[in-house]
Backbone atoms as SQL, in Angstrom:
CREATE TABLE atoms (id INTEGER PRIMARY KEY, chain TEXT, resi INTEGER, resn TEXT, atom TEXT, x REAL, y REAL, z REAL);
INSERT INTO atoms VALUES
  (1, 'A', 1, 'MET', 'N', 22.676, 262.490, 61.321),
  (2, 'A', 1, 'MET', 'CA', 21.253, 262.148, 61.587),
  (3, 'A', 1, 'MET', 'C', 21.415, 262.296, 59.615),
  (4, 'A', 2, 'LEU', 'N', 19.923, 261.587, 59.094),
  (5, 'A', 2, 'LEU', 'CA', 19.979, 261.553, 57.377),
  (6, 'A', 2, 'LEU', 'C', 18.750, 262.086, 57.427),
  (7, 'A', 3, 'LYS', 'N', 18.248, 263.512, 56.101),
  (8, 'A', 3, 'LYS', 'CA', 17.144, 263.830, 56.699),
  (9, 'A', 3, 'LYS', 'C', 16.803, 263.455, 54.798),
  (10, 'A', 4, 'VAL', 'N', 15.270, 264.186, 54.873),
  (11, 'A', 4, 'VAL', 'CA', 14.992, 263.957, 53.844),
  (12, 'A', 4, 'VAL', 'C', 14.551, 265.403, 53.113),
  (13, 'A', 5, 'THR', 'N', 15.150, 266.373, 52.345),
  (14, 'A', 5, 'THR', 'CA', 15.253, 267.479, 52.578),
  (15, 'A', 5, 'THR', 'C', 14.683, 268.495, 51.180),
  (16, 'A', 6, 'ASP', 'N', 14.033, 267.093, 50.082),
  (17, 'A', 6, 'ASP', 'CA', 13.510, 267.693, 48.877),
  (18, 'A', 6, 'ASP', 'C', 12.563, 266.714, 48.199),
  (19, 'A', 7, 'ALA', 'N', 11.046, 266.592, 47.814),
  (20, 'A', 7, 'ALA', 'CA', 10.371, 265.633, 47.695),
  (21, 'A', 7, 'ALA', 'C', 9.603, 266.111, 46.804),
  (22, 'A', 8, 'SER', 'N', 9.221, 265.353, 45.849),
  (23, 'A', 8, 'SER', 'CA', 8.087, 265.580, 44.963),
  (24, 'A', 8, 'SER', 'C', 7.333, 264.315, 44.132),
  (25, 'A', 9, 'TYR', 'N', 6.304, 264.892, 43.916),
  (26, 'A', 9, 'TYR', 'CA', 5.369, 263.715, 42.905),
  (27, 'A', 9, 'TYR', 'C', 5.759, 263.344, 41.681),
  (28, 'A', 10, 'VAL', 'N', 6.031, 261.633, 41.244),
  (29, 'A', 10, 'VAL', 'CA', 6.332, 261.568, 39.813),
  (30, 'A', 10, 'VAL', 'C', 5.219, 261.155, 39.204),
  (31, 'A', 11, 'GLU', 'N', 5.385, 260.124, 39.366),
  (32, 'A', 11, 'GLU', 'CA', 3.660, 259.084, 39.145),
  (33, 'A', 11, 'GLU', 'C', 3.418, 258.299, 39.719),
  (34, 'A', 12, 'GLY', 'N', 2.082, 258.020, 39.515),
  (35, 'A', 12, 'GLY', 'CA', 2.131, 256.378, 40.126),
  (36, 'A', 12, 'GLY', 'C', 2.124, 256.556, 41.866),
  (37, 'A', 13, 'TYR', 'N', 3.171, 255.820, 42.090),
  (38, 'A', 13, 'TYR', 'CA', 3.607, 255.778, 43.470),
  (39, 'A', 13, 'TYR', 'C', 5.255, 255.912, 43.500),
  (40, 'A', 14, 'LYS', 'N', 5.583, 256.783, 42.582),
  (41, 'A', 14, 'LYS', 'CA', 7.086, 257.128, 42.593),
  (42, 'A', 14, 'LYS', 'C', 7.105, 258.768, 43.233),
  (43, 'A', 15, 'VAL', 'N', 8.331, 258.739, 43.472),
  (44, 'A', 15, 'VAL', 'CA', 8.408, 260.438, 44.739),
  (45, 'A', 15, 'VAL', 'C', 10.080, 260.278, 44.026),
  (46, 'A', 16, 'PHE', 'N', 10.262, 261.626, 44.384),
  (47, 'A', 16, 'PHE', 'CA', 11.724, 262.027, 43.744),
  (48, 'A', 16, 'PHE', 'C', 12.319, 262.793, 44.703),
  (49, 'A', 17, 'LEU', 'N', 13.488, 261.896, 45.695),
  (50, 'A', 17, 'LEU', 'CA', 14.101, 262.389, 46.816),
  (51, 'A', 17, 'LEU', 'C', 14.805, 263.005, 46.696),
  (52, 'A', 18, 'ALA', 'N', 15.281, 263.975, 47.890),
  (53, 'A', 18, 'ALA', 'CA', 16.844, 264.604, 47.807),
  (54, 'A', 18, 'ALA', 'C', 16.954, 264.714, 49.406),
  (55, 'A', 19, 'PHE', 'N', 17.970, 263.864, 49.923),
  (56, 'A', 19, 'PHE', 'CA', 18.817, 263.610, 51.194),
  (57, 'A', 19, 'PHE', 'C', 19.984, 264.587, 51.334),
  (58, 'A', 20, 'SER', 'N', 19.961, 264.234, 52.972),
  (59, 'A', 20, 'SER', 'CA', 20.724, 265.573, 53.171),
  (60, 'A', 20, 'SER', 'C', 22.338, 265.251, 53.287),
  (61, 'A', 21, 'ASP', 'N', 22.680, 264.062, 52.502),
  (62, 'A', 21, 'ASP', 'CA', 23.951, 263.384, 52.381),
  (63, 'A', 21, 'ASP', 'C', 23.856, 263.680, 50.673),
  (64, 'A', 22, 'GLY', 'N', 23.050, 264.478, 50.287),
  (65, 'A', 22, 'GLY', 'CA', 23.227, 264.431, 48.759),
  (66, 'A', 22, 'GLY', 'C', 22.656, 263.770, 47.820),
  (67, 'A', 23, 'LYS', 'N', 22.722, 261.875, 48.483),
  (68, 'A', 23, 'LYS', 'CA', 21.857, 261.364, 47.068),
  (69, 'A', 23, 'LYS', 'C', 20.438, 262.098, 46.758),
  (70, 'A', 24, 'THR', 'N', 20.168, 261.912, 45.469),
  (71, 'A', 24, 'THR', 'CA', 18.827, 261.889, 45.145),
  (72, 'A', 24, 'THR', 'C', 18.893, 260.902, 44.116),
  (73, 'A', 25, 'GLY', 'N', 17.241, 260.813, 44.103),
  (74, 'A', 25, 'GLY', 'CA', 16.674, 259.866, 43.253),
  (75, 'A', 25, 'GLY', 'C', 15.010, 259.477, 43.168),
  (76, 'A', 26, 'VAL', 'N', 14.658, 258.064, 42.330),
  (77, 'A', 26, 'VAL', 'CA', 12.999, 258.110, 42.783),
  (78, 'A', 26, 'VAL', 'C', 13.087, 257.314, 43.390),
  (79, 'A', 27, 'ALA', 'N', 11.428, 257.018, 44.161),
  (80, 'A', 27, 'ALA', 'CA', 11.913, 255.693, 44.839),
  (81, 'A', 27, 'ALA', 'C', 9.801, 255.339, 44.705),
  (82, 'A', 28, 'ASP', 'N', 9.895, 253.695, 44.279),
  (83, 'A', 28, 'ASP', 'CA', 8.615, 253.650, 44.348),
  (84, 'A', 28, 'ASP', 'C', 8.601, 253.262, 45.569),
  (85, 'A', 29, 'LEU', 'N', 6.946, 253.497, 46.088),
  (86, 'A', 29, 'LEU', 'CA', 6.449, 253.048, 47.289),
  (87, 'A', 29, 'LEU', 'C', 5.532, 252.401, 47.636),
  (88, 'A', 30, 'LYS', 'N', 4.923, 251.262, 46.073),
  (89, 'A', 30, 'LYS', 'CA', 4.060, 250.783, 46.342),
  (90, 'A', 30, 'LYS', 'C', 3.728, 250.183, 46.875),
  (91, 'A', 31, 'ASP', 'N', 4.551, 248.961, 47.625),
  (92, 'A', 31, 'ASP', 'CA', 5.340, 247.927, 48.208),
  (93, 'A', 31, 'ASP', 'C', 4.852, 248.473, 49.496),
  (94, 'A', 32, 'VAL', 'N', 4.546, 249.614, 49.803),
  (95, 'A', 32, 'VAL', 'CA', 4.515, 250.474, 51.504),
  (96, 'A', 32, 'VAL', 'C', 3.398, 250.673, 51.798),
  (97, 'A', 33, 'LEU', 'N', 2.531, 250.683, 50.717),
  (98, 'A', 33, 'LEU', 'CA', 1.021, 250.773, 51.452),
  (99, 'A', 33, 'LEU', 'C', 0.135, 249.402, 51.551),
  (100, 'A', 34, 'TRP', 'N', 0.517, 249.493, 52.925),
  (101, 'A', 34, 'TRP', 'CA', -0.038, 248.025, 53.032),
  (102, 'A', 34, 'TRP', 'C', -0.208, 248.276, 55.183),
  (103, 'A', 35, 'GLY', 'N', -1.054, 248.430, 55.372),
  (104, 'A', 35, 'GLY', 'CA', -1.556, 248.387, 56.920),
  (105, 'A', 35, 'GLY', 'C', -2.750, 249.704, 57.596),
  (106, 'A', 36, 'GLU', 'N', -2.814, 249.848, 58.490),
  (107, 'A', 36, 'GLU', 'CA', -4.115, 250.633, 58.463),
  (108, 'A', 36, 'GLU', 'C', -3.433, 252.443, 58.148),
  (109, 'A', 37, 'MET', 'N', -2.078, 252.870, 58.503),
  (110, 'A', 37, 'MET', 'CA', -2.168, 253.756, 58.018),
  (111, 'A', 37, 'MET', 'C', -1.629, 254.234, 56.917),
  (112, 'A', 38, 'PHE', 'N', -1.095, 253.151, 56.113),
  (113, 'A', 38, 'PHE', 'CA', -0.814, 253.670, 54.390),
  (114, 'A', 38, 'PHE', 'C', -1.802, 253.342, 53.639),
  (115, 'A', 39, 'GLU', 'N', -2.684, 251.797, 53.911),
  (116, 'A', 39, 'GLU', 'CA', -3.881, 251.677, 53.217),
  (117, 'A', 39, 'GLU', 'C', -4.412, 252.944, 52.591),
  (118, 'A', 40, 'PRO', 'N', -4.934, 253.797, 53.181),
  (119, 'A', 40, 'PRO', 'CA', -5.754, 254.965, 52.576),
  (120, 'A', 40, 'PRO', 'C', -5.059, 255.461, 51.792),
  (121, 'A', 41, 'LEU', 'N', -3.276, 255.608, 51.285),
  (122, 'A', 41, 'LEU', 'CA', -2.660, 255.974, 50.805),
  (123, 'A', 41, 'LEU', 'C', -2.710, 255.326, 49.229),
  (124, 'A', 42, 'LYS', 'N', -3.635, 254.629, 48.642),
  (125, 'A', 42, 'LYS', 'CA', -3.174, 253.397, 47.715),
  (126, 'A', 42, 'LYS', 'C', -4.183, 254.578, 46.772),
  (127, 'A', 43, 'ASP', 'N', -5.363, 255.120, 47.452),
  (128, 'A', 43, 'ASP', 'CA', -5.551, 256.481, 46.785),
  (129, 'A', 43, 'ASP', 'C', -4.906, 257.066, 46.082),
  (130, 'A', 44, 'LEU', 'N', -4.222, 257.293, 44.968),
  (131, 'A', 44, 'LEU', 'CA', -3.821, 258.213, 44.617),
  (132, 'A', 44, 'LEU', 'C', -3.500, 259.737, 45.274),
  (133, 'A', 45, 'SER', 'N', -5.316, 260.457, 44.814),
  (134, 'A', 45, 'SER', 'CA', -5.321, 261.708, 45.419),
  (135, 'A', 45, 'SER', 'C', -4.899, 262.199, 46.515),
  (136, 'A', 46, 'LYS', 'N', -4.635, 260.928, 47.418),
  (137, 'A', 46, 'LYS', 'CA', -4.178, 261.114, 49.208),
  (138, 'A', 46, 'LYS', 'C', -2.528, 260.862, 48.562),
  (139, 'A', 47, 'PHE', 'N', -2.566, 259.673, 48.211),
  (140, 'A', 47, 'PHE', 'CA', -0.716, 259.067, 47.903),
  (141, 'A', 47, 'PHE', 'C', -0.046, 261.028, 47.903),
  (142, 'A', 48, 'LYS', 'N', -0.699, 261.580, 46.738),
  (143, 'A', 48, 'LYS', 'CA', 0.165, 263.055, 46.361),
  (144, 'A', 48, 'LYS', 'C', 0.116, 264.480, 47.717),
  (145, 'A', 49, 'ASN', 'N', -1.022, 263.689, 48.169),
  (146, 'A', 49, 'ASN', 'CA', -0.626, 265.267, 49.138),
  (147, 'A', 49, 'ASN', 'C', 0.207, 264.838, 50.060),
  (148, 'A', 50, 'PHE', 'N', 1.141, 264.800, 49.918),
  (149, 'A', 50, 'PHE', 'CA', 2.624, 265.057, 51.065),
  (150, 'A', 50, 'PHE', 'C', 3.218, 265.865, 51.428),
  (151, 'A', 51, 'SER', 'N', 4.017, 265.789, 52.030),
  (152, 'A', 51, 'SER', 'CA', 4.806, 266.836, 52.368),
  (153, 'A', 51, 'SER', 'C', 6.241, 266.329, 52.990),
  (154, 'A', 52, 'VAL', 'N', 7.401, 267.549, 53.179),
  (155, 'A', 52, 'VAL', 'CA', 8.585, 267.242, 53.468),
  (156, 'A', 52, 'VAL', 'C', 8.167, 267.747, 55.651),
  (157, 'A', 53, 'SER', 'N', 8.365, 266.987, 56.947),
  (158, 'A', 53, 'SER', 'CA', 7.556, 267.878, 57.805),
  (159, 'A', 53, 'SER', 'C', 9.382, 268.303, 58.080),
  (160, 'A', 54, 'PRO', 'N', 9.206, 269.093, 58.822),
  (161, 'A', 54, 'PRO', 'CA', 10.904, 269.855, 59.717),
  (162, 'A', 54, 'PRO', 'C', 10.884, 269.266, 60.467),
  (163, 'A', 55, 'ILE', 'N', 9.285, 268.836, 61.017),
  (164, 'A', 55, 'ILE', 'CA', 10.249, 268.286, 62.327),
  (165, 'A', 55, 'ILE', 'C', 11.067, 266.457, 62.503),
  (166, 'A', 56, 'PHE', 'N', 10.028, 265.587, 61.529),
  (167, 'A', 56, 'PHE', 'CA', 10.394, 264.594, 61.076),
  (168, 'A', 56, 'PHE', 'C', 11.337, 264.217, 60.100),
  (169, 'A', 57, 'ASP', 'N', 11.918, 265.238, 59.597),
  (170, 'A', 57, 'ASP', 'CA', 12.721, 265.168, 58.271),
  (171, 'A', 57, 'ASP', 'C', 12.343, 263.661, 57.299),
  (172, 'A', 58, 'THR', 'N', 11.411, 264.235, 57.236),
  (173, 'A', 58, 'THR', 'CA', 10.607, 262.817, 56.072),
  (174, 'A', 58, 'THR', 'C', 9.465, 263.438, 55.411),
  (175, 'A', 59, 'ILE', 'N', 9.166, 262.548, 54.551),
  (176, 'A', 59, 'ILE', 'CA', 7.395, 262.544, 53.926),
  (177, 'A', 59, 'ILE', 'C', 6.642, 262.208, 54.495),
  (178, 'A', 60, 'CYS', 'N', 5.856, 262.750, 54.938),
  (179, 'A', 60, 'CYS', 'CA', 4.640, 262.558, 55.220),
  (180, 'A', 60, 'CYS', 'C', 3.434, 262.990, 54.760),
  (181, 'A', 61, 'TRP', 'N', 2.114, 261.904, 55.342),
  (182, 'A', 61, 'TRP', 'CA', 0.660, 262.235, 54.651),
  (183, 'A', 61, 'TRP', 'C', -0.089, 263.099, 55.974),
  (184, 'A', 62, 'GLU', 'N', -1.573, 263.606, 55.559),
  (185, 'A', 62, 'GLU', 'CA', -2.673, 264.454, 56.399),
  (186, 'A', 62, 'GLU', 'C', -3.011, 263.521, 57.124),
  (187, 'A', 63, 'ASN', 'N', -2.567, 262.197, 56.952),
  (188, 'A', 63, 'ASN', 'CA', -3.423, 260.899, 57.717),
  (189, 'A', 63, 'ASN', 'C', -2.371, 260.964, 59.036),
  (190, 'A', 64, 'GLY', 'N', -1.371, 261.156, 58.854),
  (191, 'A', 64, 'GLY', 'CA', -0.184, 260.940, 59.761),
  (192, 'A', 64, 'GLY', 'C', 0.836, 260.195, 59.983),
  (193, 'A', 65, 'ALA', 'N', 0.270, 259.507, 58.605),
  (194, 'A', 65, 'ALA', 'CA', 1.266, 258.261, 57.444),
  (195, 'A', 65, 'ALA', 'C', 2.883, 259.167, 57.540),
  (196, 'A', 66, 'ASP', 'N', 3.781, 258.112, 57.975),
  (197, 'A', 66, 'ASP', 'CA', 5.723, 258.873, 57.159),
  (198, 'A', 66, 'ASP', 'C', 6.133, 257.778, 56.640),
  (199, 'A', 67, 'ILE', 'N', 7.276, 257.951, 56.608),
  (200, 'A', 67, 'ILE', 'CA', 8.442, 257.176, 56.101),
  (201, 'A', 67, 'ILE', 'C', 9.476, 257.003, 56.629),
  (202, 'A', 68, 'ALA', 'N', 10.321, 256.433, 57.490),
  (203, 'A', 68, 'ALA', 'CA', 11.674, 256.268, 57.675),
  (204, 'A', 68, 'ALA', 'C', 12.826, 257.310, 56.559),
  (205, 'A', 69, 'PRO', 'N', 13.407, 257.801, 57.408),
  (206, 'A', 69, 'PRO', 'CA', 14.353, 258.821, 55.734),
  (207, 'A', 69, 'PRO', 'C', 15.691, 257.694, 55.136),
  (208, 'A', 70, 'GLU', 'N', 16.090, 256.802, 56.137),
  (209, 'A', 70, 'GLU', 'CA', 16.562, 255.759, 55.998),
  (210, 'A', 70, 'GLU', 'C', 16.082, 254.688, 55.515),
  (211, 'A', 71, 'TYR', 'N', 15.017, 254.503, 55.113),
  (212, 'A', 71, 'TYR', 'CA', 14.099, 253.013, 54.194),
  (213, 'A', 71, 'TYR', 'C', 13.981, 254.018, 53.509),
  (214, 'A', 72, 'LEU', 'N', 13.587, 255.206, 53.454),
  (215, 'A', 72, 'LEU', 'CA', 13.153, 255.596, 51.670),
  (216, 'A', 72, 'LEU', 'C', 14.936, 256.020, 51.126),
  (217, 'A', 73, 'HIS', 'N', 15.833, 256.278, 51.601),
  (218, 'A', 73, 'HIS', 'CA', 17.321, 256.456, 51.282),
  (219, 'A', 73, 'HIS', 'C', 17.281, 254.895, 50.487),
  (220, 'A', 74, 'ASP', 'N', 17.318, 253.868, 51.135),
  (221, 'A', 74, 'ASP', 'CA', 17.561, 252.568, 50.317),
  (222, 'A', 74, 'ASP', 'C', 16.933, 252.404, 49.163),
  (223, 'A', 75, 'LYS', 'N', 15.487, 253.116, 49.480),
  (224, 'A', 75, 'LYS', 'CA', 14.775, 252.720, 48.146),
  (225, 'A', 75, 'LYS', 'C', 14.961, 253.266, 46.731),
  (226, 'A', 76, 'VAL', 'N', 16.081, 254.385, 46.668),
  (227, 'A', 76, 'VAL', 'CA', 16.372, 255.044, 46.220),
  (228, 'A', 76, 'VAL', 'C', 16.757, 254.580, 44.911),
  (229, 'A', 77, 'VAL', 'N', 16.755, 254.807, 43.903),
  (230, 'A', 77, 'VAL', 'CA', 17.695, 254.721, 42.755),
  (231, 'A', 77, 'VAL', 'C', 17.753, 255.323, 41.339);
């Protein structure tokens, strides 16, 4: 099972991610921020406030939003 093992804010809506398979890189999540859960994250002060959930093995925000690690893995460049 793929897991996000580390994440840090880069700039704008970009996040540096590290995965359990060894892949690392930056994902631009600007195009993901639509819909009820993600719309509030267009506010950069809220977007920056994410963490890696040890339960879900991906990045999560205080409002309960999260993104599947497999999707993030595909977005990394």
